[in-house]
mmCIF entry with sequence, helices, sheets and N, C-alpha, C, O atoms, coordinates in Angstrom:
data_MODEL
# 
_entry.id   MODEL 
# 
_entity.id                         1 
_entity.type                       polymer 
_entity.pdbx_number_of_molecules   1 
# 
_entity_poly.entity_id                      1 
_entity_poly.type                           'polypeptide(L)' 
_entity_poly.nstd_linkage                   no 
_entity_poly.nstd_monomer                   no 
_entity_poly.pdbx_seq_one_letter_code       MTVVRHYSGYIAALSTRTSYDLDGFPRPQVDEDLRRRLETKLIISILGFDLN 
_entity_poly.pdbx_seq_one_letter_code_can   MTVVRHYSGYIAALSTRTSYDLDGFPRPQVDEDLRRRLETKLIISILGFDLN 
_entity_poly.pdbx_strand_id                 A 
# 
loop_
_entity_poly_seq.entity_id 
_entity_poly_seq.num 
_entity_poly_seq.mon_id 
_entity_poly_seq.hetero 
1 1  MET n 
1 2  THR n 
1 3  VAL n 
1 4  VAL n 
1 5  ARG n 
1 6  HIS n 
1 7  TYR n 
1 8  SER n 
1 9  GLY n 
1 10 TYR n 
1 11 ILE n 
1 12 ALA n 
1 13 ALA n 
1 14 LEU n 
1 15 SER n 
1 16 THR n 
1 17 ARG n 
1 18 THR n 
1 19 SER n 
1 20 TYR n 
1 21 ASP n 
1 22 LEU n 
1 23 ASP n 
1 24 GLY n 
1 25 PHE n 
1 26 PRO n 
1 27 ARG n 
1 28 PRO n 
1 29 GLN n 
1 30 VAL n 
1 31 ASP n 
1 32 GLU n 
1 33 ASP n 
1 34 LEU n 
1 35 ARG n 
1 36 ARG n 
1 37 ARG n 
1 38 LEU n 
1 39 GLU n 
1 40 THR n 
1 41 LYS n 
1 42 LEU n 
1 43 ILE n 
1 44 ILE n 
1 45 SER n 
1 46 ILE n 
1 47 LEU n 
1 48 GLY n 
1 49 PHE n 
1 50 ASP n 
1 51 LEU n 
1 52 ASN n 
# 
_struct_asym.id          A 
_struct_asym.entity_id   1 
# 
loop_
_struct_conf.conf_type_id 
_struct_conf.id 
_struct_conf.pdbx_PDB_helix_id 
_struct_conf.beg_label_comp_id 
_struct_conf.beg_label_asym_id 
_struct_conf.beg_label_seq_id 
_struct_conf.pdbx_beg_PDB_ins_code 
_struct_conf.end_label_comp_id 
_struct_conf.end_label_asym_id 
_struct_conf.end_label_seq_id 
_struct_conf.pdbx_end_PDB_ins_code 
_struct_conf.beg_auth_comp_id 
_struct_conf.beg_auth_asym_id 
_struct_conf.beg_auth_seq_id 
_struct_conf.end_auth_comp_id 
_struct_conf.end_auth_asym_id 
_struct_conf.end_auth_seq_id 
_struct_conf.pdbx_PDB_helix_class 
_struct_conf.details 
_struct_conf.pdbx_PDB_helix_length 
HELX_P HELX_P1 AA1 THR A 2  ? LEU A 14 ? THR A 2  LEU A 14 1 ? 13 
HELX_P HELX_P2 AA2 GLU A 32 ? LEU A 47 ? GLU A 32 LEU A 47 1 ? 16 
# 
_struct_conf_type.id          HELX_P 
_struct_conf_type.criteria    ? 
_struct_conf_type.reference   ? 
# 
_struct_sheet.id               AA1 
_struct_sheet.type             ? 
_struct_sheet.number_strands   2 
_struct_sheet.details          ? 
# 
_struct_sheet_order.sheet_id     AA1 
_struct_sheet_order.range_id_1   1 
_struct_sheet_order.range_id_2   2 
_struct_sheet_order.offset       ? 
_struct_sheet_order.sense        anti-parallel 
# 
loop_
_struct_sheet_range.sheet_id 
_struct_sheet_range.id 
_struct_sheet_range.beg_label_comp_id 
_struct_sheet_range.beg_label_asym_id 
_struct_sheet_range.beg_label_seq_id 
_struct_sheet_range.pdbx_beg_PDB_ins_code 
_struct_sheet_range.end_label_comp_id 
_struct_sheet_range.end_label_asym_id 
_struct_sheet_range.end_label_seq_id 
_struct_sheet_range.pdbx_end_PDB_ins_code 
_struct_sheet_range.beg_auth_comp_id 
_struct_sheet_range.beg_auth_asym_id 
_struct_sheet_range.beg_auth_seq_id 
_struct_sheet_range.end_auth_comp_id 
_struct_sheet_range.end_auth_asym_id 
_struct_sheet_range.end_auth_seq_id 
AA1 1 THR A 16 ? TYR A 20 ? THR A 16 TYR A 20 
AA1 2 PRO A 26 ? VAL A 30 ? PRO A 26 VAL A 30 
# 
loop_
_atom_site.group_PDB 
_atom_site.id 
_atom_site.type_symbol 
_atom_site.label_atom_id 
_atom_site.label_alt_id 
_atom_site.label_comp_id 
_atom_site.label_asym_id 
_atom_site.label_entity_id 
_atom_site.label_seq_id 
_atom_site.pdbx_PDB_ins_code 
_atom_site.Cartn_x 
_atom_site.Cartn_y 
_atom_site.Cartn_z 
_atom_site.occupancy 
_atom_site.B_iso_or_equiv 
_atom_site.pdbx_formal_charge 
_atom_site.auth_seq_id 
_atom_site.auth_comp_id 
_atom_site.auth_asym_id 
_atom_site.auth_atom_id 
_atom_site.pdbx_PDB_model_num 
ATOM 1   N N  . MET A 1 1  ? 11.603  -8.014  2.652   1.00 0.00 ? 1  MET A N  1 
ATOM 2   C CA . MET A 1 1  ? 11.992  -8.170  1.306   1.00 0.00 ? 1  MET A CA 1 
ATOM 3   C C  . MET A 1 1  ? 12.361  -6.855  0.723   1.00 0.00 ? 1  MET A C  1 
ATOM 4   O O  . MET A 1 1  ? 11.719  -5.839  0.988   1.00 0.00 ? 1  MET A O  1 
ATOM 5   N N  . THR A 1 2  ? 13.392  -6.864  -0.069  1.00 0.00 ? 2  THR A N  1 
ATOM 6   C CA . THR A 1 2  ? 13.927  -5.645  -0.647  1.00 0.00 ? 2  THR A CA 1 
ATOM 7   C C  . THR A 1 2  ? 12.921  -5.055  -1.651  1.00 0.00 ? 2  THR A C  1 
ATOM 8   O O  . THR A 1 2  ? 12.740  -3.837  -1.660  1.00 0.00 ? 2  THR A O  1 
ATOM 9   N N  . VAL A 1 3  ? 12.269  -5.849  -2.482  1.00 0.00 ? 3  VAL A N  1 
ATOM 10  C CA . VAL A 1 3  ? 11.385  -5.333  -3.495  1.00 0.00 ? 3  VAL A CA 1 
ATOM 11  C C  . VAL A 1 3  ? 10.158  -4.695  -2.777  1.00 0.00 ? 3  VAL A C  1 
ATOM 12  O O  . VAL A 1 3  ? 9.717   -3.622  -3.190  1.00 0.00 ? 3  VAL A O  1 
ATOM 13  N N  . VAL A 1 4  ? 9.624   -5.300  -1.761  1.00 0.00 ? 4  VAL A N  1 
ATOM 14  C CA . VAL A 1 4  ? 8.498   -4.707  -1.048  1.00 0.00 ? 4  VAL A CA 1 
ATOM 15  C C  . VAL A 1 4  ? 8.878   -3.396  -0.422  1.00 0.00 ? 4  VAL A C  1 
ATOM 16  O O  . VAL A 1 4  ? 8.116   -2.430  -0.454  1.00 0.00 ? 4  VAL A O  1 
ATOM 17  N N  . ARG A 1 5  ? 10.069  -3.367  0.153   1.00 0.00 ? 5  ARG A N  1 
ATOM 18  C CA . ARG A 1 5  ? 10.586  -2.132  0.773   1.00 0.00 ? 5  ARG A CA 1 
ATOM 19  C C  . ARG A 1 5  ? 10.709  -1.033  -0.337  1.00 0.00 ? 5  ARG A C  1 
ATOM 20  O O  . ARG A 1 5  ? 10.396  0.136   -0.113  1.00 0.00 ? 5  ARG A O  1 
ATOM 21  N N  . HIS A 1 6  ? 11.166  -1.455  -1.506  1.00 0.00 ? 6  HIS A N  1 
ATOM 22  C CA . HIS A 1 6  ? 11.387  -0.466  -2.591  1.00 0.00 ? 6  HIS A CA 1 
ATOM 23  C C  . HIS A 1 6  ? 10.054  0.199   -2.965  1.00 0.00 ? 6  HIS A C  1 
ATOM 24  O O  . HIS A 1 6  ? 9.988   1.411   -3.169  1.00 0.00 ? 6  HIS A O  1 
ATOM 25  N N  . TYR A 1 7  ? 8.975   -0.635  -3.051  1.00 0.00 ? 7  TYR A N  1 
ATOM 26  C CA . TYR A 1 7  ? 7.673   -0.135  -3.395  1.00 0.00 ? 7  TYR A CA 1 
ATOM 27  C C  . TYR A 1 7  ? 6.797   0.379   -2.272  1.00 0.00 ? 7  TYR A C  1 
ATOM 28  O O  . TYR A 1 7  ? 5.654   0.777   -2.498  1.00 0.00 ? 7  TYR A O  1 
ATOM 29  N N  . SER A 1 8  ? 7.325   0.372   -1.075  1.00 0.00 ? 8  SER A N  1 
ATOM 30  C CA . SER A 1 8  ? 6.523   0.753   0.116   1.00 0.00 ? 8  SER A CA 1 
ATOM 31  C C  . SER A 1 8  ? 5.965   2.175   0.011   1.00 0.00 ? 8  SER A C  1 
ATOM 32  O O  . SER A 1 8  ? 4.814   2.399   0.388   1.00 0.00 ? 8  SER A O  1 
ATOM 33  N N  . GLY A 1 9  ? 6.706   3.100   -0.466  1.00 0.00 ? 9  GLY A N  1 
ATOM 34  C CA . GLY A 1 9  ? 6.234   4.498   -0.645  1.00 0.00 ? 9  GLY A CA 1 
ATOM 35  C C  . GLY A 1 9  ? 5.076   4.595   -1.640  1.00 0.00 ? 9  GLY A C  1 
ATOM 36  O O  . GLY A 1 9  ? 4.088   5.288   -1.399  1.00 0.00 ? 9  GLY A O  1 
ATOM 37  N N  . TYR A 1 10 ? 5.222   3.878   -2.775  1.00 0.00 ? 10 TYR A N  1 
ATOM 38  C CA . TYR A 1 10 ? 4.266   3.882   -3.808  1.00 0.00 ? 10 TYR A CA 1 
ATOM 39  C C  . TYR A 1 10 ? 2.971   3.220   -3.281  1.00 0.00 ? 10 TYR A C  1 
ATOM 40  O O  . TYR A 1 10 ? 1.869   3.724   -3.499  1.00 0.00 ? 10 TYR A O  1 
ATOM 41  N N  . ILE A 1 11 ? 3.136   2.089   -2.591  1.00 0.00 ? 11 ILE A N  1 
ATOM 42  C CA . ILE A 1 11 ? 1.993   1.382   -2.027  1.00 0.00 ? 11 ILE A CA 1 
ATOM 43  C C  . ILE A 1 11 ? 1.292   2.298   -1.036  1.00 0.00 ? 11 ILE A C  1 
ATOM 44  O O  . ILE A 1 11 ? 0.063   2.360   -1.062  1.00 0.00 ? 11 ILE A O  1 
ATOM 45  N N  . ALA A 1 12 ? 1.992   3.011   -0.166  1.00 0.00 ? 12 ALA A N  1 
ATOM 46  C CA . ALA A 1 12 ? 1.408   3.890   0.818   1.00 0.00 ? 12 ALA A CA 1 
ATOM 47  C C  . ALA A 1 12 ? 0.677   5.009   0.126   1.00 0.00 ? 12 ALA A C  1 
ATOM 48  O O  . ALA A 1 12 ? -0.379  5.429   0.599   1.00 0.00 ? 12 ALA A O  1 
ATOM 49  N N  . ALA A 1 13 ? 1.214   5.525   -1.013  1.00 0.00 ? 13 ALA A N  1 
ATOM 50  C CA . ALA A 1 13 ? 0.500   6.594   -1.748  1.00 0.00 ? 13 ALA A CA 1 
ATOM 51  C C  . ALA A 1 13 ? -0.803  6.073   -2.336  1.00 0.00 ? 13 ALA A C  1 
ATOM 52  O O  . ALA A 1 13 ? -1.839  6.737   -2.275  1.00 0.00 ? 13 ALA A O  1 
ATOM 53  N N  . LEU A 1 14 ? -0.734  4.866   -2.911  1.00 0.00 ? 14 LEU A N  1 
ATOM 54  C CA . LEU A 1 14 ? -1.925  4.259   -3.459  1.00 0.00 ? 14 LEU A CA 1 
ATOM 55  C C  . LEU A 1 14 ? -2.990  3.950   -2.475  1.00 0.00 ? 14 LEU A C  1 
ATOM 56  O O  . LEU A 1 14 ? -4.169  3.987   -2.826  1.00 0.00 ? 14 LEU A O  1 
ATOM 57  N N  . SER A 1 15 ? -2.629  3.635   -1.206  1.00 0.00 ? 15 SER A N  1 
ATOM 58  C CA . SER A 1 15 ? -3.570  3.267   -0.166  1.00 0.00 ? 15 SER A CA 1 
ATOM 59  C C  . SER A 1 15 ? -3.938  4.422   0.724   1.00 0.00 ? 15 SER A C  1 
ATOM 60  O O  . SER A 1 15 ? -4.558  4.190   1.762   1.00 0.00 ? 15 SER A O  1 
ATOM 61  N N  . THR A 1 16 ? -3.592  5.681   0.387   1.00 0.00 ? 16 THR A N  1 
ATOM 62  C CA . THR A 1 16 ? -3.928  6.805   1.189   1.00 0.00 ? 16 THR A CA 1 
ATOM 63  C C  . THR A 1 16 ? -5.348  7.238   0.873   1.00 0.00 ? 16 THR A C  1 
ATOM 64  O O  . THR A 1 16 ? -5.727  7.384   -0.289  1.00 0.00 ? 16 THR A O  1 
ATOM 65  N N  . ARG A 1 17 ? -6.114  7.436   1.909   1.00 0.00 ? 17 ARG A N  1 
ATOM 66  C CA . ARG A 1 17 ? -7.516  7.877   1.853   1.00 0.00 ? 17 ARG A CA 1 
ATOM 67  C C  . ARG A 1 17 ? -7.665  9.178   2.633   1.00 0.00 ? 17 ARG A C  1 
ATOM 68  O O  . ARG A 1 17 ? -6.916  9.433   3.576   1.00 0.00 ? 17 ARG A O  1 
ATOM 69  N N  . THR A 1 18 ? -8.623  9.990   2.240   1.00 0.00 ? 18 THR A N  1 
ATOM 70  C CA . THR A 1 18 ? -8.913  11.228  2.981   1.00 0.00 ? 18 THR A CA 1 
ATOM 71  C C  . THR A 1 18 ? -9.978  10.972  3.986   1.00 0.00 ? 18 THR A C  1 
ATOM 72  O O  . THR A 1 18 ? -11.068 10.522  3.632   1.00 0.00 ? 18 THR A O  1 
ATOM 73  N N  . SER A 1 19 ? -9.699  11.246  5.236   1.00 0.00 ? 19 SER A N  1 
ATOM 74  C CA . SER A 1 19 ? -10.736 11.135  6.273   1.00 0.00 ? 19 SER A CA 1 
ATOM 75  C C  . SER A 1 19 ? -10.879 12.571  6.803   1.00 0.00 ? 19 SER A C  1 
ATOM 76  O O  . SER A 1 19 ? -10.021 13.431  6.601   1.00 0.00 ? 19 SER A O  1 
ATOM 77  N N  . TYR A 1 20 ? -12.017 12.781  7.496   1.00 0.00 ? 20 TYR A N  1 
ATOM 78  C CA . TYR A 1 20 ? -12.252 14.116  8.052   1.00 0.00 ? 20 TYR A CA 1 
ATOM 79  C C  . TYR A 1 20 ? -12.377 14.091  9.568   1.00 0.00 ? 20 TYR A C  1 
ATOM 80  O O  . TYR A 1 20 ? -13.072 13.253  10.142  1.00 0.00 ? 20 TYR A O  1 
ATOM 81  N N  . ASP A 1 21 ? -11.686 15.034  10.198  1.00 0.00 ? 21 ASP A N  1 
ATOM 82  C CA . ASP A 1 21 ? -11.762 15.066  11.671  1.00 0.00 ? 21 ASP A CA 1 
ATOM 83  C C  . ASP A 1 21 ? -13.083 15.686  12.116  1.00 0.00 ? 21 ASP A C  1 
ATOM 84  O O  . ASP A 1 21 ? -13.938 16.036  11.302  1.00 0.00 ? 21 ASP A O  1 
ATOM 85  N N  . LEU A 1 22 ? -13.220 15.812  13.444  1.00 0.00 ? 22 LEU A N  1 
ATOM 86  C CA . LEU A 1 22 ? -14.484 16.323  13.968  1.00 0.00 ? 22 LEU A CA 1 
ATOM 87  C C  . LEU A 1 22 ? -14.830 17.721  13.581  1.00 0.00 ? 22 LEU A C  1 
ATOM 88  O O  . LEU A 1 22 ? -15.999 18.106  13.614  1.00 0.00 ? 22 LEU A O  1 
ATOM 89  N N  . ASP A 1 23 ? -13.841 18.492  13.215  1.00 0.00 ? 23 ASP A N  1 
ATOM 90  C CA . ASP A 1 23 ? -14.087 19.885  12.762  1.00 0.00 ? 23 ASP A CA 1 
ATOM 91  C C  . ASP A 1 23 ? -14.330 19.976  11.292  1.00 0.00 ? 23 ASP A C  1 
ATOM 92  O O  . ASP A 1 23 ? -14.589 21.064  10.775  1.00 0.00 ? 23 ASP A O  1 
ATOM 93  N N  . GLY A 1 24 ? -14.255 18.858  10.591  1.00 0.00 ? 24 GLY A N  1 
ATOM 94  C CA . GLY A 1 24 ? -14.522 18.821  9.172   1.00 0.00 ? 24 GLY A CA 1 
ATOM 95  C C  . GLY A 1 24 ? -13.288 19.052  8.266   1.00 0.00 ? 24 GLY A C  1 
ATOM 96  O O  . GLY A 1 24 ? -13.406 19.209  7.051   1.00 0.00 ? 24 GLY A O  1 
ATOM 97  N N  . PHE A 1 25 ? -12.141 19.065  8.887   1.00 0.00 ? 25 PHE A N  1 
ATOM 98  C CA . PHE A 1 25 ? -10.909 19.207  8.144   1.00 0.00 ? 25 PHE A CA 1 
ATOM 99  C C  . PHE A 1 25 ? -10.433 17.959  7.526   1.00 0.00 ? 25 PHE A C  1 
ATOM 100 O O  . PHE A 1 25 ? -10.459 16.929  8.200   1.00 0.00 ? 25 PHE A O  1 
ATOM 101 N N  . PRO A 1 26 ? -9.988  17.944  6.274   1.00 0.00 ? 26 PRO A N  1 
ATOM 102 C CA . PRO A 1 26 ? -9.536  16.718  5.626   1.00 0.00 ? 26 PRO A CA 1 
ATOM 103 C C  . PRO A 1 26 ? -8.147  16.268  6.238   1.00 0.00 ? 26 PRO A C  1 
ATOM 104 O O  . PRO A 1 26 ? -7.297  17.086  6.587   1.00 0.00 ? 26 PRO A O  1 
ATOM 105 N N  . ARG A 1 27 ? -8.000  14.991  6.331   1.00 0.00 ? 27 ARG A N  1 
ATOM 106 C CA . ARG A 1 27 ? -6.747  14.452  6.850   1.00 0.00 ? 27 ARG A CA 1 
ATOM 107 C C  . ARG A 1 27 ? -6.372  13.175  6.087   1.00 0.00 ? 27 ARG A C  1 
ATOM 108 O O  . ARG A 1 27 ? -7.104  12.187  6.147   1.00 0.00 ? 27 ARG A O  1 
ATOM 109 N N  . PRO A 1 28 ? -5.258  13.185  5.382   1.00 0.00 ? 28 PRO A N  1 
ATOM 110 C CA . PRO A 1 28 ? -4.845  11.970  4.669   1.00 0.00 ? 28 PRO A CA 1 
ATOM 111 C C  . PRO A 1 28 ? -4.474  10.917  5.645   1.00 0.00 ? 28 PRO A C  1 
ATOM 112 O O  . PRO A 1 28 ? -3.798  11.183  6.639   1.00 0.00 ? 28 PRO A O  1 
ATOM 113 N N  . GLN A 1 29 ? -4.918  9.692   5.369   1.00 0.00 ? 29 GLN A N  1 
ATOM 114 C CA . GLN A 1 29 ? -4.611  8.559   6.244   1.00 0.00 ? 29 GLN A CA 1 
ATOM 115 C C  . GLN A 1 29 ? -4.386  7.275   5.450   1.00 0.00 ? 29 GLN A C  1 
ATOM 116 O O  . GLN A 1 29 ? -5.107  7.008   4.488   1.00 0.00 ? 29 GLN A O  1 
ATOM 117 N N  . VAL A 1 30 ? -3.429  6.509   5.831   1.00 0.00 ? 30 VAL A N  1 
ATOM 118 C CA . VAL A 1 30 ? -3.184  5.242   5.080   1.00 0.00 ? 30 VAL A CA 1 
ATOM 119 C C  . VAL A 1 30 ? -4.167  4.235   5.485   1.00 0.00 ? 30 VAL A C  1 
ATOM 120 O O  . VAL A 1 30 ? -4.332  4.007   6.683   1.00 0.00 ? 30 VAL A O  1 
ATOM 121 N N  . ASP A 1 31 ? -4.844  3.604   4.571   1.00 0.00 ? 31 ASP A N  1 
ATOM 122 C CA . ASP A 1 31 ? -5.770  2.516   4.838   1.00 0.00 ? 31 ASP A CA 1 
ATOM 123 C C  . ASP A 1 31 ? -4.939  1.264   4.942   1.00 0.00 ? 31 ASP A C  1 
ATOM 124 O O  . ASP A 1 31 ? -4.452  0.745   3.937   1.00 0.00 ? 31 ASP A O  1 
ATOM 125 N N  . GLU A 1 32 ? -4.777  0.781   6.143   1.00 0.00 ? 32 GLU A N  1 
ATOM 126 C CA . GLU A 1 32 ? -3.871  -0.331  6.443   1.00 0.00 ? 32 GLU A CA 1 
ATOM 127 C C  . GLU A 1 32 ? -4.322  -1.654  5.782   1.00 0.00 ? 32 GLU A C  1 
ATOM 128 O O  . GLU A 1 32 ? -3.495  -2.466  5.368   1.00 0.00 ? 32 GLU A O  1 
ATOM 129 N N  . ASP A 1 33 ? -5.616  -1.843  5.696   1.00 0.00 ? 33 ASP A N  1 
ATOM 130 C CA . ASP A 1 33 ? -6.152  -3.084  5.031   1.00 0.00 ? 33 ASP A CA 1 
ATOM 131 C C  . ASP A 1 33 ? -5.747  -3.039  3.568   1.00 0.00 ? 33 ASP A C  1 
ATOM 132 O O  . ASP A 1 33 ? -5.207  -4.020  3.056   1.00 0.00 ? 33 ASP A O  1 
ATOM 133 N N  . LEU A 1 34 ? -5.989  -1.935  2.883   1.00 0.00 ? 34 LEU A N  1 
ATOM 134 C CA . LEU A 1 34 ? -5.640  -1.777  1.471   1.00 0.00 ? 34 LEU A CA 1 
ATOM 135 C C  . LEU A 1 34 ? -4.108  -1.909  1.283   1.00 0.00 ? 34 LEU A C  1 
ATOM 136 O O  . LEU A 1 34 ? -3.649  -2.543  0.333   1.00 0.00 ? 34 LEU A O  1 
ATOM 137 N N  . ARG A 1 35 ? -3.348  -1.318  2.178   1.00 0.00 ? 35 ARG A N  1 
ATOM 138 C CA . ARG A 1 35 ? -1.891  -1.398  2.046   1.00 0.00 ? 35 ARG A CA 1 
ATOM 139 C C  . ARG A 1 35 ? -1.424  -2.854  2.124   1.00 0.00 ? 35 ARG A C  1 
ATOM 140 O O  . ARG A 1 35 ? -0.594  -3.286  1.325   1.00 0.00 ? 35 ARG A O  1 
ATOM 141 N N  . ARG A 1 36 ? -1.952  -3.594  3.074   1.00 0.00 ? 36 ARG A N  1 
ATOM 142 C CA . ARG A 1 36 ? -1.561  -5.026  3.237   1.00 0.00 ? 36 ARG A CA 1 
ATOM 143 C C  . ARG A 1 36 ? -2.024  -5.808  2.017   1.00 0.00 ? 36 ARG A C  1 
ATOM 144 O O  . ARG A 1 36 ? -1.304  -6.694  1.557   1.00 0.00 ? 36 ARG A O  1 
ATOM 145 N N  . ARG A 1 37 ? -3.209  -5.506  1.476   1.00 0.00 ? 37 ARG A N  1 
ATOM 146 C CA . ARG A 1 37 ? -3.700  -6.255  0.219   1.00 0.00 ? 37 ARG A CA 1 
ATOM 147 C C  . ARG A 1 37 ? -2.716  -5.971  -0.910  1.00 0.00 ? 37 ARG A C  1 
ATOM 148 O O  . ARG A 1 37 ? -2.290  -6.882  -1.621  1.00 0.00 ? 37 ARG A O  1 
ATOM 149 N N  . LEU A 1 38 ? -2.368  -4.729  -1.063  1.00 0.00 ? 38 LEU A N  1 
ATOM 150 C CA . LEU A 1 38 ? -1.413  -4.416  -2.180  1.00 0.00 ? 38 LEU A CA 1 
ATOM 151 C C  . LEU A 1 38 ? -0.088  -5.080  -1.994  1.00 0.00 ? 38 LEU A C  1 
ATOM 152 O O  . LEU A 1 38 ? 0.479   -5.617  -2.946  1.00 0.00 ? 38 LEU A O  1 
ATOM 153 N N  . GLU A 1 39 ? 0.442   -5.056  -0.734  1.00 0.00 ? 39 GLU A N  1 
ATOM 154 C CA . GLU A 1 39 ? 1.726   -5.751  -0.483  1.00 0.00 ? 39 GLU A CA 1 
ATOM 155 C C  . GLU A 1 39 ? 1.599   -7.239  -0.750  1.00 0.00 ? 39 GLU A C  1 
ATOM 156 O O  . GLU A 1 39 ? 2.526   -7.849  -1.281  1.00 0.00 ? 39 GLU A O  1 
ATOM 157 N N  . THR A 1 40 ? 0.477   -7.832  -0.394  1.00 0.00 ? 40 THR A N  1 
ATOM 158 C CA . THR A 1 40 ? 0.281   -9.286  -0.665  1.00 0.00 ? 40 THR A CA 1 
ATOM 159 C C  . THR A 1 40 ? 0.233   -9.589  -2.161  1.00 0.00 ? 40 THR A C  1 
ATOM 160 O O  . THR A 1 40 ? 0.806   -10.578 -2.618  1.00 0.00 ? 40 THR A O  1 
ATOM 161 N N  . LYS A 1 41 ? -0.442  -8.744  -2.912  1.00 0.00 ? 41 LYS A N  1 
ATOM 162 C CA . LYS A 1 41 ? -0.529  -8.958  -4.328  1.00 0.00 ? 41 LYS A CA 1 
ATOM 163 C C  . LYS A 1 41 ? 0.857   -8.842  -4.917  1.00 0.00 ? 41 LYS A C  1 
ATOM 164 O O  . LYS A 1 41 ? 1.195   -9.630  -5.800  1.00 0.00 ? 41 LYS A O  1 
ATOM 165 N N  . LEU A 1 42 ? 1.696   -7.883  -4.470  1.00 0.00 ? 42 LEU A N  1 
ATOM 166 C CA . LEU A 1 42 ? 3.016   -7.699  -4.962  1.00 0.00 ? 42 LEU A CA 1 
ATOM 167 C C  . LEU A 1 42 ? 3.902   -9.013  -4.672  1.00 0.00 ? 42 LEU A C  1 
ATOM 168 O O  . LEU A 1 42 ? 4.624   -9.506  -5.539  1.00 0.00 ? 42 LEU A O  1 
ATOM 169 N N  . ILE A 1 43 ? 3.784   -9.498  -3.453  1.00 0.00 ? 43 ILE A N  1 
ATOM 170 C CA . ILE A 1 43 ? 4.527   -10.680 -3.066  1.00 0.00 ? 43 ILE A CA 1 
ATOM 171 C C  . ILE A 1 43 ? 4.089   -11.889 -3.872  1.00 0.00 ? 43 ILE A C  1 
ATOM 172 O O  . ILE A 1 43 ? 4.930   -12.669 -4.318  1.00 0.00 ? 43 ILE A O  1 
ATOM 173 N N  . ILE A 1 44 ? 2.838   -12.052 -4.060  1.00 0.00 ? 44 ILE A N  1 
ATOM 174 C CA . ILE A 1 44 ? 2.339   -13.189 -4.904  1.00 0.00 ? 44 ILE A CA 1 
ATOM 175 C C  . ILE A 1 44 ? 2.852   -13.031 -6.369  1.00 0.00 ? 44 ILE A C  1 
ATOM 176 O O  . ILE A 1 44 ? 3.197   -14.022 -7.013  1.00 0.00 ? 44 ILE A O  1 
ATOM 177 N N  . SER A 1 45 ? 2.895   -11.839 -6.858  1.00 0.00 ? 45 SER A N  1 
ATOM 178 C CA . SER A 1 45 ? 3.413   -11.625 -8.227  1.00 0.00 ? 45 SER A CA 1 
ATOM 179 C C  . SER A 1 45 ? 4.896   -11.912 -8.293  1.00 0.00 ? 45 SER A C  1 
ATOM 180 O O  . SER A 1 45 ? 5.386   -12.416 -9.303  1.00 0.00 ? 45 SER A O  1 
ATOM 181 N N  . ILE A 1 46 ? 5.613   -11.600 -7.239  1.00 0.00 ? 46 ILE A N  1 
ATOM 182 C CA . ILE A 1 46 ? 7.094   -11.898 -7.231  1.00 0.00 ? 46 ILE A CA 1 
ATOM 183 C C  . ILE A 1 46 ? 7.298   -13.354 -7.179  1.00 0.00 ? 46 ILE A C  1 
ATOM 184 O O  . ILE A 1 46 ? 8.155   -13.877 -7.891  1.00 0.00 ? 46 ILE A O  1 
ATOM 185 N N  . LEU A 1 47 ? 6.518   -14.080 -6.332  1.00 0.00 ? 47 LEU A N  1 
ATOM 186 C CA . LEU A 1 47 ? 6.690   -15.490 -6.192  1.00 0.00 ? 47 LEU A CA 1 
ATOM 187 C C  . LEU A 1 47 ? 6.260   -16.245 -7.497  1.00 0.00 ? 47 LEU A C  1 
ATOM 188 O O  . LEU A 1 47 ? 6.744   -17.343 -7.774  1.00 0.00 ? 47 LEU A O  1 
ATOM 189 N N  . GLY A 1 48 ? 5.404   -15.667 -8.229  1.00 0.00 ? 48 GLY A N  1 
ATOM 190 C CA . GLY A 1 48 ? 4.917   -16.304 -9.503  1.00 0.00 ? 48 GLY A CA 1 
ATOM 191 C C  . GLY A 1 48 ? 5.813   -15.977 -10.721 1.00 0.00 ? 48 GLY A C  1 
ATOM 192 O O  . GLY A 1 48 ? 5.587   -16.488 -11.818 1.00 0.00 ? 48 GLY A O  1 
ATOM 193 N N  . PHE A 1 49 ? 6.831   -15.117 -10.510 1.00 0.00 ? 49 PHE A N  1 
ATOM 194 C CA . PHE A 1 49 ? 7.713   -14.707 -11.661 1.00 0.00 ? 49 PHE A CA 1 
ATOM 195 C C  . PHE A 1 49 ? 8.566   -15.883 -12.100 1.00 0.00 ? 49 PHE A C  1 
ATOM 196 O O  . PHE A 1 49 ? 9.249   -16.496 -11.280 1.00 0.00 ? 49 PHE A O  1 
ATOM 197 N N  . ASP A 1 50 ? 8.532   -16.198 -13.366 1.00 0.00 ? 50 ASP A N  1 
ATOM 198 C CA . ASP A 1 50 ? 9.284   -17.277 -13.975 1.00 0.00 ? 50 ASP A CA 1 
ATOM 199 C C  . ASP A 1 50 ? 10.708  -16.842 -14.230 1.00 0.00 ? 50 ASP A C  1 
ATOM 200 O O  . ASP A 1 50 ? 10.908  -15.913 -15.012 1.00 0.00 ? 50 ASP A O  1 
ATOM 201 N N  . LEU A 1 51 ? 11.686  -17.435 -13.638 1.00 0.00 ? 51 LEU A N  1 
ATOM 202 C CA . LEU A 1 51 ? 13.052  -17.075 -13.828 1.00 0.00 ? 51 LEU A CA 1 
ATOM 203 C C  . LEU A 1 51 ? 13.767  -17.867 -14.963 1.00 0.00 ? 51 LEU A C  1 
ATOM 204 O O  . LEU A 1 51 ? 14.925  -17.607 -15.289 1.00 0.00 ? 51 LEU A O  1 
ATOM 205 N N  . ASN A 1 52 ? 13.058  -18.801 -15.522 1.00 0.00 ? 52 ASN A N  1 
ATOM 206 C CA . ASN A 1 52 ? 13.628  -19.633 -16.599 1.00 0.00 ? 52 ASN A CA 1 
ATOM 207 C C  . ASN A 1 52 ? 13.327  -19.090 -17.931 1.00 0.00 ? 52 ASN A C  1 
ATOM 208 O O  . ASN A 1 52 ? 13.733  -19.669 -18.939 1.00 0.00 ? 52 ASN A O  1 
# 
């Protein structure tokens, strides 16, 4: 979907979490579950949009 693709960067930024490696250094990582939930909410909102 074009709209989902348009917002993919924003969704990835919203779903980025900081995890720490074995040495204790922070590492940003996309939370895939959260990313999918945000995409699903966007798709549901698009489908519920009234065009009339």
